[in-house]
N, C-alpha and C positions, 0 to 999 in steps of 0.2 A: 283704703278699706277693702281692696280687691281680695285680700287673703281671707276675708270673712264672708265670702259669697257662698250661698248654699248651692248644692247639697254639701253636707259636712261629713267627712269620712270618720270612721272610728279612730284612726290614727290622729286626725286633727283634734277630735274631742278629748282623747286621752292625753294628748300633749298639753292642752290647756287645763285639764283637770289636775295634772301633776306638776306643771311648771312652777318654779320658784323665782322666776325672773320678774321683778316688779315692772320693768318696762313693757314686757309682753302682756302682763295683766292689765296695765293701764290702756294699752291699745285695744284689748278685748272690751274693757269697760266703755271706752269711747265708742266702739262699734255698737255696743248694746244700747247706749244712750241715743245714738243716731237712729237706730231702728225704732226704739220706743217713741221718740219724737215724731217719727214719720206717721205713726198710727194714733198717738194720744197727745201729741204736743208736749207741753211741760206740765200738764195737769197731774196732780196726785189726788186720788179719790179717797174719801173718808168712809169707813164703815163703823157703825156703833156696835161694839161687842158686848153681848150679855151672856155671862157665864152662869147658867141658871141651875146647874146641878153638878156636884163632884162625886156623886155615887156612880160606880161603874161595875158591871158584871165581869169585866175582863181582867186579866192579870199580866198585862204587858210588862216586860222586865225593866223597861226604861221609865215608866210613867209613875209619877208620885201619887196619883189617885187610883192606882191599881187596887183590885178587890182585896188583896191580902195585906194591904198596908193598914194596920190597926192604929197607927199614930195620926191618921188624918181625921180631923173633925168634919164630919159629913154635913152637908146642907142641901136643901132644895128650895128654890124660890117658888113662891105660890104664883098662880096665874095673875093675881092682882099685882104682885111685886114685879113680875115681868112686864106687865102693861105699864106700870109706873116708870120703869126704865125706858120704855118706848116713848112715853110722854116727855121725859127729860130729854131724850135724844132728839125728838122732833122739835122741841123748843130750841135746842142748840143747833138745829139746821141739818141733822142727819137725814138722809133719804134711803139709807140701807141699814137694816138691823140684822145682826148675826147672832142667832141663838145657838150657843155652843155648850155642850155638856158631855159627861161620860155616857157610856151606854147604860142608861138607867131604866130598868124595866117598869118602874113606877109611872114613867111618862108613856103611857099606852098610846096607841093611835087615836083613841077617842079623846084623851086628855090633850094630846098635842094638837089635834085638829081643832078643839075648842079654843085653845090659845091662838092658833093661827087665824082662825075665823075672826076672833076679836081684834087682832092686830090689823087684819086686812079691812075689817069694817071701819076702823078708826083712821087708817092710813092707806087708802086705796091705791095711791100712786107710789108708795114706797116699795123697795125691794125687800124681800124677807129671805134670809139665808139660814139654812139649818146646818149644823155640824154635830150630829148625834150618832154617828157610827153606822155599823152594818144593820140593815133591816131587810125585810122581805120586799119583793116587788109590790105586793099588795099594800104594804105599809107606805112605801115611797109614793105609790099612786094616790093613796088616800091623803097624804100630807100635801101633795101637789095640788089636788083638788081643793084642799082647805085653804090654800093661799101661798104656800112656799114656792118660790121660783128659782132659788139657787140652793146648791148643796155642796158642802165641803167635806171631802173624805180623803185624807192623805193616805197614800198607799204605803208610805214610810220607807220601803225598799222594794225594788222590782226583781230582786234576786231571791229565788225560792229558798235556797239554803240559808241565806242571811236572814230572811223573814222568820224562819223557824228558830233561829237563835235569839231573836228579839221578842217572840210571842209564845204564848202557851200552846200546847198541842191542839187544843180545841179550835184555834184560829188557823186560817189558811190564806196564802196569797191568792190562790185561785178564786176563792170566795170574795176577797176584797176587790180584785180586779173586776169580777162579774158584777158586783154592786155598782162600780163606777160606770161600766157600759150600760147597765140597766137604767141608772139615773139619766144618762144622756139620751137613751131611747125614749124615756118618758117625756122628756122635754125640759128638764132642768138645765140651767147653766151650772156646769159641774166644775168643781175644784179638786185637784189631786195635789200631791206633794210628797216631800221626803225629808228626812234628816240628813245632815252632813256631819261626818265624824262619829257616827254611831259605832259601838263596839263591833269588831269583826268586819267592818266595811272595808272594801278594797276599791281602787280606782275603777276596776271592771264593774263593780256593783253600781257605781255612780254612772258609768256609761249605760248600763242597763236601765237605770232610772230615766235617763234622757231619751233612750229609744222607746221606752214604754210611753212616755209623754207624747212623743211623735205619733205613736199609734192611736192613743186615746184622743188627742187634740182637745184637752180640757180648756175651759174658759178662764180658769184661774189656776195658778200653781203656787203653793206655799212651800218655801224652802227655808229651813232654819237650822242652826247648828244644834247638835246634840249637847244638852246640858245635863249633867248628872243630878239626880235627886237623892238625898242622903238616906232615904228609907227604902231604896230599891236594890235589887241585886247588882245593878250597875253603878252603885254609889261611888266606887273607887276608880272607875274608868275616867280617863281624861276627856275633857269636853272637845267639841268640834272647833275647827279653825275658822276664824273670821275670814281670812283671805280665801280659803277654799270655798267657803259658803258664798262669798261674793262672786267668785269665778263661776260657781254653779248657777247663780242668779243670771249672770251675763250669758252663759251658754244657753240657758233656757230661753232667754230673750231672743237669741239668734235663731234657735230652732223653731220657736213659736212666737213670731213677731207680734201677733194680735192678742196674745193672752194677757191677762192681768196678773201681776206679780206683787205680793205685799212685801214691804220692808218690815219684817216681823219684829214683835216684841223681844223674841229670843236674840235677834241681832243686837238690839239695844241693851240687852242684859249682859252680853259678853264684851261690849265695848260702848263707852258713853256716846260715841257718834255712830254706832253701828247702823241705825236706821237710815241716817243721812247717807252713809256709804252704800247702803243697799239701793237707795234711789240713784246714786251716781253709777251703780252697776247695772241699771236697767229696770229696777222696780218702780211701781207707780200706784201703790195702794198702801194706806195705813189703817190700823184698826184700834183707835182709842177705846178705852174701857168704859162702858155704861153701867157695869154691875154695881150694886150697892157696895160702898167702901168696906162695910163690915165683913163681906165674904170674899173679897179679892185675894187675901192671903191664903184662903182655904182652897182656892183652885190652883193647887201647887203641883203643876205638871213637872216642874223642875225647880231647883233652888235659886234664890236671889232674884226672883222675878221683879222687874221694875214697875213703877207706877201703882203699886198696890195701895198706897195711902192717899192718892189724889182723888179729888172730886171730879165728876164727869166734865164739868166746865174747864177745870184745870188741865185735864188731859187734852181737850180740844185746843185750847189756847196755846199750850206748850207745843203741840205738834204743828199747829199753824205757823208759829214762829220759826221752828226748826226747818220747816219746808221752805218758807220764804227766804230764810238765810242761806239755804242751799241752792237758791236760784230757780226753785220750782213754784208752781201755783196751786194752792189748796183748792180743791173742788168738792163741794158738798152734794153734788148731784148723784143720782143713782149710779152713774158710771158703769153702764153695761159693757160687757166685753165686746170687742170688735170681732172676736172669733165667731164664725158662722153658727147660727142656731140650728135646731132640728135634730134629726136622727143621728145616732152614733155612727162613726165610720165603720167600714167593713173590717172585720177582725182579720189580723194577719196570721 
């Protein structure tokens, strides 16, 4: 494994981003598994995902719930429905809830704080993760005080020119990055991440993603393949590669040994064993869905999303079996990141 010793040069990273040699990829995956085991053993942590709104004020060109998609049936879960999802999750053993939604202005700081306080009151020892997009520092601080302790905000691409091709003019990569550093400064455990195989992406774009992650040092990194959604401007573009996505998971594990990396639903969507292969490439988190079955198909970020018809208990049991069959150990604990907490790193 000597060839996988840090620090990693740009040439090294670009080589493994672009290699088509299966033997080289397997060596990379083995190195990633070894590093993951050093910090987390064979544990795979569960998070209960609650997709509570598919309203969004943004118009990202790849996203199925983009503002201008008039074919989406919109929904919002009420605070009572969100708390019901948490009750089900707690009964199933989850100790982390992930509240994910579009950037929905209806969920003001006051409304979100009320929901967070209720969850924290009922489940004081659980982790509460938010994934609700860009907000002001004051908003992030208010939600942190109300009980949120983790925040997921995928940067999607660290290349400015590429970012502009994926997003409307009103959005900027500089703002997205600033939000991530602000979240870390406030004290959140922070998750970033990116798509693999998005339109106009180059190997150099992916290298920039890895270098940005080194700068940010997030506690979690979500990496998934681009999957086209039929009602977006990118409907006709090819989807991202499974193999390239797995290599990016492994390279992220090498660069950030202590970060948490999910084996994403998108991996399972493009390949029946995609999530298991994600674990074999260095991932160590899964996020079964706790959302009401009636709304799962409506949270259509991309086409053909799996597990939209399962009950919450089915999702958990299915993933437990898959994890055990892959040689790993399901772990329902909070599963905090081994990455150091505290203030954000100095900006480069």
